[in-house]
Structures are given as C-alpha cells and as structure tokens.
C-alpha positions, 0 to 999 in steps of 0.5 A, spaced: 234 771 167 240 771 172 245 777 170 250 772 170 247 768 165 251 767 159 249 772 152 247 767 146 252 771 142 258 769 147 256 762 145 254 760 138 257 761 131 255 768 128 251 764 123 247 762 127 245 769 130 244 771 123 239 765 122 235 766 128 235 774 126 232 771 120 227 767 123 225 773 128 228 770 134 231 775 138 231 772 145 231 765 147 227 762 153 231 761 159 231 753 159 233 754 152 239 758 154 241 754 160 241 747 155 245 751 150 250 753 154 251 746 157 251 743 151 255 747 146 262 744 149 259 737 146 256 734 152 250 730 153 244 733 155 237 731 157 232 736 156 226 735 160 221 741 160 214 742 159 211 741 152 212 748 147 218 750 151 222 750 145 226 743 145 226 743 138 230 750 137 235 747 142 237 741 139 237 745 132 242 750 135 246 745 138 246 741 131 248 747 127 254 749 132 257 743 131 256 743 123 259 749 123 265 749 127 266 742 123 266 745 116 267 752 118 261 754 115 263 752 108 257 751 103 256 746 097 255 738 098 256 735 105 263 734 107 266 727 108 270 730 114 264 733 117 260 729 122 252 727 121 247 729 125 241 724 126 235 726 128 231 721 132 223 721 131 218 716 134 212 717 128 213 718 121 208 724 122 213 728 126 219 726 122 216 729 116 214 735 120 221 736 122 224 735 116 219 740 112 221 745 118 228 744 117 229 744 110 229 750 106 232 754 112 238 749 112 239 749 105 241 757 106 246 755 111 249 750 106 247 744 109 243 738 106 237 735 110 235 728 108 229 724 110 227 716 109 220 714 111 220 708 107 219 701 110 223 699 115 226 693 111 228 697 105 235 699 105 236 706 103 243 709 105 243 714 100 240 718 106 247 718 109 249 723 104 246 729 107 248 732 114 242 732 118 238 725 117 231 725 120 229 717 121 224 714 125 227 710 131 225 703 128 228 706 121 234 709 124 235 701 128 234 697 121 239 702 117 245 701 123 244 694 125 245 692 118 251 697 117 254 699 124 260 702 121 256 708 119 255 710 126 262 712 127 260 718 122 255 720 127 257 726 131 250 728 134 244 724 135 237 728 137 232 723 140 225 726 140 221 724 145 226 720 149 221 718 154 218 713 150 224 708 151 218 706 156 213 704 151 211 697 152 212 695 144 217 700 141 221 702 147 226 697 146 228 699 139 229 706 142 234 703 147 238 698 143 239 704 138 242 708 143 246 703 147 249 701 140 251 708 138 254 710 145 257 703 145 260 704 138 262 712 138 262 714 145 264 721 143 257 722 139 254 727 143 246 724 145 241 730 146 234 727 149 229 731 148 222 730 153 217 733 156 217 732 164 218 726 166 219 723 174 226 720 173 229 724 169 235 724 172 236 717 172 235 717 165 241 722 164 245 718 169 245 712 164 247 717 158 252 720 163 249 727 161 247 734 164 240 734 166 236 740 164 229 741 167 224 746 168 217 748 169 218 754 165 213 755 160 213 761 154 205 761 155 202 760 162 198 754 164 191 754 167 188 747 169 181 746 172 175 742 171 168 744 169 162 743 174 155 746 174 157 752 170 163 754 173 171 752 171 175 751 178 182 752 177 188 749 181 190 756 184 183 757 187 180 761 181 173 760 178 171 763 172 163 762 171 161 759 163 153 758 164 152 752 160 148 753 153 141 750 154 141 744 149 148 743 148 153 739 151 159 742 156 164 741 150 159 745 145 159 751 151 167 751 153 168 750 145 163 756 143 166 760 149 173 760 147 172 761 139 168 767 141 174 770 145 179 768 138 182 762 140 182 755 138 180 749 141 182 741 142 177 736 145 180 729 147 176 724 148 178 716 148 175 713 142 174 714 134 167 713 135 167 719 140 171 724 136 166 723 130 160 724 135 163 731 138 165 734 131 158 732 129 155 736 135 160 742 134 160 744 127 153 747 126 153 751 132 160 753 131 158 756 124 153 760 127 157 764 131 163 765 126 163 771 121 163 771 113 170 771 112 171 765 116 166 761 113 169 763 107 175 759 110 171 754 111 168 753 104 175 753 101 178 748 106 172 744 104 174 744 096 181 743 098 180 736 102 175 734 096 181 734 091 185 730 096 180 725 098 175 721 094 170 723 099 167 715 097 167 713 104 162 715 110 168 717 115 170 722 109 163 725 108 163 726 114 169 730 115 167 733 109 161 736 112 164 738 119 169 742 116 164 746 113 163 749 120 170 749 122 170 742 126 175 736 124 176 729 128 183 726 128 184 719 129 189 713 126 183 710 122 184 717 117 189 716 111 196 720 112 195 725 107 188 727 111 191 727 118 197 732 115 192 736 112 187 737 118 194 739 123 196 744 116 190 747 116 189 748 124 196 750 125 194 756 120 188 757 124 183 756 119 180 750 123 177 752 129 176 745 133 179 739 132 175 732 136 181 727 137 184 722 140 191 722 145 195 720 139 195 727 137 198 729 143 204 724 142 205 726 135 206 733 131 206 740 134 199 742 135 197 747 140 191 750 142 189 756 147 184 751 150 184 743 151 178 740 153 179 733 156 173 730 155 174 724 160 180 721 164 178 714 163 179 709 157 176 702 156 180 696 157 177 689 154 180 686 160 179 692 166 173 696 163 174 703 164 180 705 167 184 711 168 190 713 164 197 714 165 198 721 169 204 722 163 198 722 158 194 727 161 200 731 162 202 731 154 194 733 153 195 738 158 201 741 154 198 742 148 194 748 151 198 755 149 201 757 143 207 761 143 206 768 140 198 767 139 195 765 146 196 770 152 195 763 156 193 756 155 187 752 159 186 745 160 179 743 162 177 737 165 170 733 164 166 728 167 160 725 168 160 724 175 161 730 180 165 727 185 169 723 181 171 729 177 173 733 183 177 727 186 180 725 179 182 732 177 185 734 183 189 728 182 192 729 175 193 736 175 197 736 182 200 729 180 207 727 178 208 724 172 209 716 172 217 714 172 219 710 166 222 704 165 226 700 161 222 694 156 228 690 155 226 685 160 221 682 155 224 676 152 219 676 146 222 683 144 229 682 146 229 676 141 229 681 135 235 685 138 240 679 140 239 677 133 241 683 130 247 684 134 250 676 131 248 678 124 252 685 124 257 681 128 257 687 133 256 682 139 256 675 137 259 671 143 256 670 150 261 675 153 260 680 148 252 680 148 253 681 155 258 687 155 253 690 151 247 689 155 250 691 161 251 698 157 243 699 156 238 703 161 235 696 163 242 694 167 243 701 169 236 700 172 238 693 175 244 696 178 240 702 181 234 697 184 229 701 181 226 695 176 226 690 180 222 694 186 217 696 180 216 689 177 215 686 184 210 691 184 207 690 177 207 682 179 202 683 185 196 683 182 192 685 189 195 691 189 190 697 187 188 704 187 187 707 194 184 713 197 187 718 202 188 725 204 190 729 199 195 735 201 192 740 196 186 743 200 186 749 197 183 747 191 178 743 195 176 748 200 176 754 195 169 751 191 164 756 191 157 755 194 152 752 190 145 750 191 145 752 198 150 747 200 155 752 203 164 752 202 163 744 200 158 743 195 160 736 194 160 734 201 167 732 201 169 735 208 165 729 211 170 724 207 177 728 207 180 722 204 177 721 198 181 725 193 184 720 188 191 717 188 195 715 182 198 709 181 205 712 183 203 715 189 201 709 192 207 705 190 211 710 193 207 710 199 208 703 200 215 704 199 215 699 192 218 705 188 224 709 190 225 716 190 225 721 184 233 720 184 237 713 183 240 710 189 247 712 190 249 707 195 253 701 191 251 694 190 254 689 194 258 684 190 253 678 191 248 682 188 252 685 182 253 677 181 246 675 181 244 681 176 250 678 171 247 671 172 241 673 171 242 676 165 246 671 162 241 666 164 236 670 160 241 670 154 242 663 154 235 661 153 234 666 147 241 663 143 238 656 145 232 658 141 235 661 135 240 654 135 233 650 135 230 653 130 236 654 125 237 662 126 244 661 128 250 656 128 256 656 133 262 656 131 270 657 134 273 663 133 280 663 130 286 664 135 288 668 139 280 670 140 279 662 141 272 663 144 265 659 142 262 665 137 255 665 134 254 666 126 247 667 123 244 663 118 241 665 111 235 664 115 237 668 121 239 674 116 233 674 113 229 675 119 233 681 122 235 684 115 227 684 114 226 686 121 220 681 123 220 678 130 224 672 129 218 668 132 214 671 126 220 668 121 219 661 124 212 661 123 213 662 116 218 658 115 214 652 119 208 653 115 211 654 108 214 647 109 208 644 112 204 647 106 209 644 102 207 637 105 199 638 106 200 640 098 204 633 096 199 629 100 193 632 096 191 635 103 190 642 101 188 647 095 193 653 096 191 659 094 191 666 095 187 665 102 192 661 104 198 666 104 193 671 107 191 667 112 199 666 114 200 673 113 194 674 119 197 669 124 204 674 125 205 678 131 207 684 127 200 685 124 195 689 128 189 685 129 182 688 130 176 687 134 171 682 133 163 685 134 157 680 134 156 682 126 163 679 125 162 672 126 156 670 121 161 672 115 167 669 119 163 662 119 161 663 112 168 665 110 170 658 114 165 654 110 168 656 103 176 656 105 176 651 110 181 647 105 186 653 104 188 654 111 195 652 112 193 648 119 192 641 121 185 642 123 180 648 123 178 650 130 171 650 132 167 655 136 167 651 142 176 651 142 179 656 147 183 658 140 177 660 136 177 667 138 184 669 136 183 665 129 177 669 128 180 675 129 186 672 124 180 671 119 177 678 120 184 680 118 184 675 112 178 676 109 180 684 109 186 683 105 182 678 101 177 684 099 183 689 098 186 684 092 179 683 089 178 690 088 172 691 093 172 699 094 175 702 100 168 704 102 165 698 102 170 695 107 170 700 112 163 699 112 163 692 112 168 691 118 168 697 122 175 700 120 178 706 118 182 708 111 188 708 115 187 702 118 187 699 111 192 702 108 197 700 115 194 693 113 196 693 106 203 696 108 204 691 113 202 685 108 207 688 103 213 687 108 211 681 110 210 678 103 217 680 101 220 677 107 216 670 105 218 671 099 225 671 101 224 665 106 221 661 101 227 662 096 232 658 101 229 652 100 229 649 093 223 645 093 218 651 095 215 653 088 211 658 092 216 664 090 212 667 084 206 666 087 207 670 093 210 676 088 204 676 084 200 676 090 205 682 093 203 686 086 196 685 088 196 687 095 200 693 093 195 695 088 189 692 090 187 689 084 185 682 081 191 678 077 188 680 070 190 688 072 198 686 074 201 688 067 197 695 067 199 697 073 206 696 071 205 702 067 207 709 071 201 713 072 196 707 072 193 705 078 188 700 080 182 705 078 185 707 071 187 700 070 180 697 072 177 703 067 182 700 062 181 693 062 173 694 062 174 698 056 178 692 052 184 694 053 186 688 057 193 687 056 199 692 053 198 689 046 192 691 046 194 698 048 200 698 043 196 696 037 190 702 038 190 708 036 191 713 042 185 717 041 181 711 042 186 710 049 185 717 051 177 716 051 177 712 056 175 715 063 181 718 067 185 716 062 186 723 056 191 724 052 197 726 056 197 719 060 195 715 053 201 718 050 205 716 056 203 709 057 204 708 049 211 711 050 213 707 056 211 700 052 215 702 045 221 704 049 221 702 056 228 704 060 231 699 065 236 702 069 242 697 071 246 697 078 249 704 079 256 703 079 259 707 085 266 709 082 262 712 076 255 714 078 253 718 073 254 712 067 248 708 067 246 704 061 239 703 059 236 697 056 230 697 051 226 691 053 222 687 047 215 689 048 213 682 049 217 681 055 212 686 058 206 681 056 202 677 061 198 671 056 191 670 059 189 662 060 183 664 063 178 670 061 174 669 067 175 676 071 174 673 078 180 670 079 184 670 072 191 666 071 196 670 067 203 666 066 209 671 062 212 668 057 219 665 058 224 671 057 231 668 058 234 676 058 230 678 063 230 671 067 238 673 067 238 679 069 233 677 075 238 672 077 243 677 077 239 682 081 237 677 086 245 674 086 247 682 087 242 683 093 244 676 096 251 678 095 251 685 099 247 682 105 250 675 106 
C-alpha cells in the first residue's frame, strides 16, 4: 500500500472502527480502502474486483458511515429524518445470507435491519421501517413501482452482482429499478458491486460513478488443467498427482486436497451429474478421514433427517452421501436443504460439494480447490456448447477462503486432451464478456412501461421517452455498443474460429510425456489451434468496441435516429396496451394540455400482481372464453381447466419432456379433453403439440399435488426435484391470486370462489375435504389427512370430541389437540390496523359455525364443500376487498 494512501481512521466514524475491531478486522485490503476513500463523500461507485476481495464490507462501511452521520450515532428506533439504505440482491438465498450476516451486528450499533422475501405481489411496506432494507431486485421493483414516493427516503442503494443487468430474463428489472431510483432521487448514492467485467467503465459512466477495479485477491489464485497425472498451471508450474487406479480424476483430485486439509467444490453441467459425482466420492472420502471427522459426518446425517422427511429418492441419496462428508447442490432441492448444505460446508464439516454453476452465482461458499468437470453445457438447439467466460470466472472465484486457505486452486478437466488444453488456455487467460442492456426486448419491456403508467411515474409519450433516455440501454445506444453487438448476434453465420494464441508460455512449458518431447499433444504443428472466445472473435472482426466506451459525440442525425427508434418501440407497446384495454388515453388538464395515459383496473391488476401483460391478457381472454363455452355446454369446467390455463402462462417454467412422459400425457388428454379451455385439442402431428404437451405435464404435476400424491411419487413420476415442485406451487399461488382479481372485474364471471378454493388446495397440497382443517394453525396437509382418516372430518367433529381422542391421532398429541380446540372456541381475527392508533386492534369472536364447511358429497376423491351463508363474514370480506381496491386504485 502506498505511503500516500489514506488511513481508515481518518475516513470513517469512530463507531465503525470499534465495530471492525470487535469483528477482528484490523486492516482493510487495498481495493477496499481505495473504494471507501472514493465513496465516503457520497459519490456513486462501481466496484469491480475479484470474488472474495471483500466487496460486501466496502458497502457495509459506506452504509454505516451514512447512517451514523445522519443520526449522530443515536440508538433506538429508526429516525424519520434518517435516510434508508436499500440492499439489492439477485436471489432470495443471498438476501437471507446478508440479513443473517448484518442483523445482530447492526442491532448493537442501533440500526435496524429488515428483509422481505415474500411473493412479489404481496404488499409489504413495513420493511421500510428499518434502516437497512434487504430485498431481491424483483421485490424492490414491485414495491417501488407501486409507491414511487418511497424512493425519496432512500439515501443509498447497494446493488450486489450489478453485472446481472446482462441477464436475459431478469436484467431488465434491475436496470429499470436503478433508472427509477436515479431519476426520482438523483442524490441517492448508488454502490454497484460486481466481479470483474470487461466494460465496467461503461457501466460506471452510465451511473456517473467512479470505477474501482483491481485484480488483487486476498488469496492467491492458481488456475490450470489436469492432464495425464499432472496439473499444468498458467504460470508454467506443474504438479504431479498420479491418478488413483480404479477411480476418476475428480476423486483423485478431491482426495488429494482433503488430505492436505482443504475443501473442494466440484462444478458440473447437470443435476444428474452432481448426484453421480457425489456417489463416486462419498465412500473414498470417508475412508481417508479421521474418527473425529467421521463423527461430524454422522452428526450431519442426524441433523438433516430432522429437517427433511428423507422420503424422496433424492433426499435418501443426499443423506447417504453425507456419511462420507459429500453433498450435492442444485436448484431441484428444497431451499432449507440448500441452506443447510452451505452452512455445514462453511463450518468445514462437509468436505466436498458437487454442484451446478448456480452455486457460483449465489451465496458465498469458497473452497481451497475448485474442480470444473467440464466447460461445456448442453443446449437443446445446438448440442454441447461452451459456457461464457464470465461464468467460468465466477466458478473460479470460489477458490480460496480468506484466513483459512493459503491459496485457491482451479482445475479444469476434459475428456479430449487437445480440446482440454485449447479450452483451458482460452478461459484462464480470456476476459469476461461485456455486459449489455436487455431493455431492447419488447416483450420484457411491456411490463415495465405499464408500471410507469400505473404509478404515474411517466404517463405520456414524452415522459416515457425521457425515462428511457436515462437507461443503460440508451447509454449503450449512444456509445454505439449495442447496435454493434446486435448486428453481430443477428449474423447467424458467425462462428468461433481458431487463431494463434499469444500465450505461448503455457504451451511450451508442458513437460515431456510419453516420449513426445516438449510438445506432448503435437500443438507445435498447429500453432493456431488455441480456443478463441466469442468476445475475442467479435473484437478481432471489429464487431465490438474496445473496453472503454466511445468518447466521440454522435451526430445530430444519429441522435434523432435513436430517439425515433425508441418512439416507435414505445408507440407499438402503447397500441398493444390500448387494443387490450390495459390503458386508456385522456387529455391532461391545463397547463399541461398533452395526451396522457391512464391504466384501467385490468392494467392496474396486471402491474400490481407483477405478471407480464401478455399473461394477464391470456387469463382475461380465457376466463371470458370459458364462460362462453360453459354457456353453450361445450366444456365442463373443473380444477383441471384452471390448472391448464395456468400452465400456458409465460411466468411458469416448463419442464423437459422424456419419451416416457408421452403415454401418460395421451391418457390425460383422453380423460380431460372436455376440460381444457381451448377450441380444439392439438393433435400429435400439429406443430404446436410439443408446447401443448409441456403445458399438460405441468398441469399433471399440479393435479397430482392437489390430489395429495406424495412428493416422492411426483418427483419420480416426472423426473423433477422437490425444489421444482415448491417453485411450481409458489408460482401457481401467485398466478391464481391474480386470476381471482381479474375474474372479479366482470360480474358475469362466477369463477372467483372456485379459484379461491383451488388456491387453498394448491397452497397446502390437499383434496377439497381438508380445506376447513388446514385453516387451523399448526395443521398442514399431513396432520389434516391424519385427522380426516381418524374420523375428524369437520371442525364440528373436533369441537364435539374429547381432547384425549383428538390427541391420540398420529402426529397430533395433547399440545396440538388443545391448541386447535382453543382456536375453534375463541378464534381472534384482527381488523385493519388504524395507522393513527396502531396499538388499538379489536378482536372478533367468530361463531364456530362460520368455520364449518358442510359436505354434500362424502366421496374423498373430489369432495364438494359449501360454507353456510354468514352475513357478518360476507360483510367483512366485502369491506376488506373494498379497502384493498381503494388502496390500489
């Protein structure tokens, strides 16, 4: 560090120094000190430094400094005058990790930390009562698009993984969110955190931020590839690790590192392969560990059995492999299991995690050695394709745990020796790809344009255009970056090429093997056989600009051309909205006197519910079409009808089809063809049948769930994970709530109560007979079914029974039996809280008959329950609905 470098004690509040001392942080890393020196004055920052270089601590110190200066260090409740710090995370898991990391420490400083990870359509403004507000990008966007006035209270925005503006699916949300904040509150400090990106200067230029970039790491990173019993590193060093006979390269390298005292992450390209690798590793890893470590493995097995039923095959395998200190990690596992695995690994109790690349983009999980099983990923359209360089860099960045590991090591594997060397050299020495705005995607842009109109943030052509001119998209259009890359991407004939690599050192220093001298792979005969990334090729062909954005000013003609192009894009979206009754056009009063747009109730529901407008239109049209078909006797509307309607929406992730899926799908069509809301069922020969079949597979999964088919059977029947089931159910609840709201807009549509009942069943995974039972606190789908089977089919059955008889039901017991009887005898319901007198909350005693669903059909296959008419309850529901609509409309 330079002698001229500032000292931390000269920059930050004394309370922060004491806080760092308690955390045993004596000295900051050079990039950290540089960033704090630059950002302490309130200047916007983009911090683009390697993984594990302490980006979070930079943001934390800057946030604490701002809050301490605003409040002079006062403790207690958050001051109204004190600004809020918004911490944006790309994933719920990462948001939860940050919350747990900050909560206790910040409480001791007198600042409150809050988090909201509820569904994006759930209004949860109480989180803004805190000083540090941790939200996912989508949750923050949903809250601030509904109430833009809250932006004024934000004094700092910390954007973790800001490079995800480049994400094809979610990048546009982050970009609009940041644009909304910097437009409405230019004084709010924005601190963007990212691993190294190629055009970080362009991103910083858009945010009017100072760029802090560095290649410095607290733990040295060694990158190389494993070939013929040797690891060849990028600096020319070679380390011999003889392959263990009868075992794979992964097992050899994992055992080598564990003997050294380190931990290992193994990245592979599919869920199936994570399980396969864990199966290979768990026995040999247990064999080489000592008795203390074996005891820890056994303890982990016991702990995971407490939080998971271990009834699915996947769960049983995970439990089995943990006996060897090995776990697998992928998105098909439940969140609680994923969190458990990461926690145990970070406590150094699990030795190896076999994972998909999603782990690299999520929570902080470093290891001494990272093994990348392959650099290829399967693409349905193109076959095996190479991953982006930035994805490799993220995985490699997980190597090396500060304070625990003397170094971090990345080892690339491959089945083809020549390809392995070519690919490894290209990735190790290649630069991450540039990031590009995704605002140009009109389908994704629709939702965000609608949100501007609904919130009145921008409700005329002029205002919408002005807003878009503040985006990263417009900034890249001005520099010429976007037009160039769009041209390159649209040219489908462009392919990767091979060219001579300037990195001769790695190639020429390969040690002699099998008597082939200094060139064991014969590369000298073909010096141009090194891998070239897409970015290398485009830059060579002058299709991309240099790292720095163009500084030359655009001519007036080009500026006008860009603006007209944007106007055309906006007008097309506005026309689409008007045609589908999402907005109307009105004349603003004098002195504005311009045409402005106003959202219809339908448009407001789509925006509030956070669904894509095209999905809202599908729901609206299919609900109306269902009514027509029903009136003409052309359809029998059942739960299958609504589940199939859900499956057509773009917000749902569809699952791949296997050969064995088709026969059950054909059978499902045969049994339910009269229930689908469509004019005619697609035939096998129709081009649309593949998409139709995927929708039906999703419908069948949800149908099985509400029919109380066990998770184990669903995962095996459809080849999906428990995490996939939970994600599907979460989406279904969200979309069903939206469908209910849209159905209520038309008095002739009588489907709302059916949809509400279906939502109960989706939420709990139950048949209709269990709805009154799962309404009781502490009773889920399993306990409800146990009660039902024991003869307690209604809440009256419970009230009219001895508590001892109820307690005898499996999984109930005396405590739960007493609890549910008390709920039925005296069930409190809170009224809407009076904001002026929040402590006053009246409680109503509901007559026990209002909780009762009288069964007209005792058949447990598809029971029909109709609640008795209760005037008080109906009045209460109407008031709640009116209050909710008044708040929104």
